C-alpha positions as CSV (number, residue, x, y, z in Angstrom):
1,X,140.1,-70.9,71.6
2,X,140.6,-74.5,70.5
3,X,142.0,-75.5,67.2
4,X,141.6,-79.0,65.7
5,X,142.4,-80.5,62.3
6,X,140.4,-83.6,62.9
7,X,143.5,-85.9,63.1
8,X,145.2,-84.3,66.1
9,X,144.3,-83.8,69.7
10,X,142.8,-80.5,70.5
11,X,145.3,-77.6,71.0
12,X,144.7,-74.4,72.9
13,X,146.4,-71.3,71.5
14,X,148.6,-69.3,74.0
15,X,146.7,-66.3,75.4
16,X,149.3,-63.8,74.0
17,X,148.7,-65.1,70.5
18,X,145.0,-64.6,70.9
19,X,145.4,-61.0,72.1
20,X,147.6,-60.0,69.1
21,X,145.3,-58.8,66.3
22,X,147.2,-56.7,63.8
23,X,145.2,-54.9,61.2
24,X,146.8,-54.3,57.8
25,X,147.0,-50.7,56.8
26,X,147.5,-49.9,53.1
27,X,149.9,-47.0,52.7
28,X,151.4,-45.1,49.8
29,X,155.1,-45.2,50.1
30,X,157.6,-43.0,48.2
31,X,161.2,-43.9,48.4
32,X,163.8,-41.2,47.6
33,X,165.4,-42.1,44.3
34,X,162.5,-44.2,43.0
35,X,160.4,-43.2,40.1
36,X,157.1,-44.5,41.3
37,X,155.1,-44.7,44.6
38,X,154.2,-48.1,45.9
39,X,151.2,-49.4,47.8
40,X,152.5,-51.3,50.8
41,X,150.6,-53.2,53.5
42,X,151.8,-52.4,57.0
43,X,150.6,-54.2,60.2
44,X,149.6,-51.6,62.8
45,X,152.2,-53.3,65.1
46,X,155.1,-52.7,62.6
47,X,157.7,-50.1,63.6
48,X,158.4,-47.3,61.2
49,X,161.9,-48.7,60.8
50,X,160.4,-52.0,59.6
51,X,158.1,-50.2,57.4
52,X,161.0,-48.3,55.7
53,X,162.7,-51.7,55.2
54,X,159.6,-53.1,53.7
55,X,159.3,-50.2,51.2
56,X,163.0,-50.5,50.3
57,X,162.6,-54.3,49.7
58,X,159.6,-53.6,47.4
59,X,161.6,-51.1,45.4
60,X,164.9,-53.0,45.4
61,X,164.8,-53.6,41.6
62,X,165.1,-49.9,41.0
63,X,166.8,-48.4,44.1
64,X,169.6,-49.8,46.3
65,X,168.7,-50.2,49.9
66,X,170.2,-47.7,52.4
67,X,170.9,-48.3,56.1
68,X,170.3,-44.8,57.3
69,X,166.8,-43.6,56.3
70,X,164.1,-41.3,57.7
71,X,160.4,-41.8,57.6
72,X,158.5,-38.5,56.9
73,X,154.8,-38.2,57.4
74,X,152.9,-34.9,57.0
75,X,156.2,-33.1,56.6
76,X,157.4,-34.4,60.0
77,X,160.4,-36.7,60.6
78,X,159.0,-39.6,62.6
79,X,160.6,-41.7,65.4
80,X,161.7,-45.0,63.8
81,X,160.9,-47.0,66.9
82,X,157.2,-45.8,66.8
83,X,154.6,-48.3,65.5
84,X,152.2,-47.7,62.7
85,X,149.4,-47.5,65.2
86,X,151.2,-45.0,67.5
87,X,151.9,-42.8,64.5
88,X,148.2,-42.7,63.7
89,X,148.5,-43.8,60.1
90,X,145.2,-44.5,58.4
91,X,144.4,-46.3,55.1
92,X,146.1,-44.7,52.1
93,X,148.1,-42.2,54.0
94,X,151.4,-41.2,52.3
95,X,154.8,-41.8,53.8
96,X,158.2,-40.8,52.4
97,X,161.4,-42.6,53.1
98,X,164.4,-40.3,52.6
99,X,168.2,-41.0,52.8
100,X,170.1,-39.9,55.9
């Protein structure tokens, strides 16, 4: 793929950038201690640890961030190193982020 702006020479994007196509997945996130659920956009390449951090950042006005958290999906504690795609999350699935 060639990208030009009209005033520059043609540039070819690196192949690894062309192969990465992350799809945003809207998820309902519920953070322990928060009073409301939040809709967050997760890339399918995000780890669940990054997803938990994203939810904590979105709720930071109401709930202090915690370092040790667990992501729960369908009543199962998930591996934090797993990606959104590996976990099989689909649009509007619910995740819970719990302390400890």
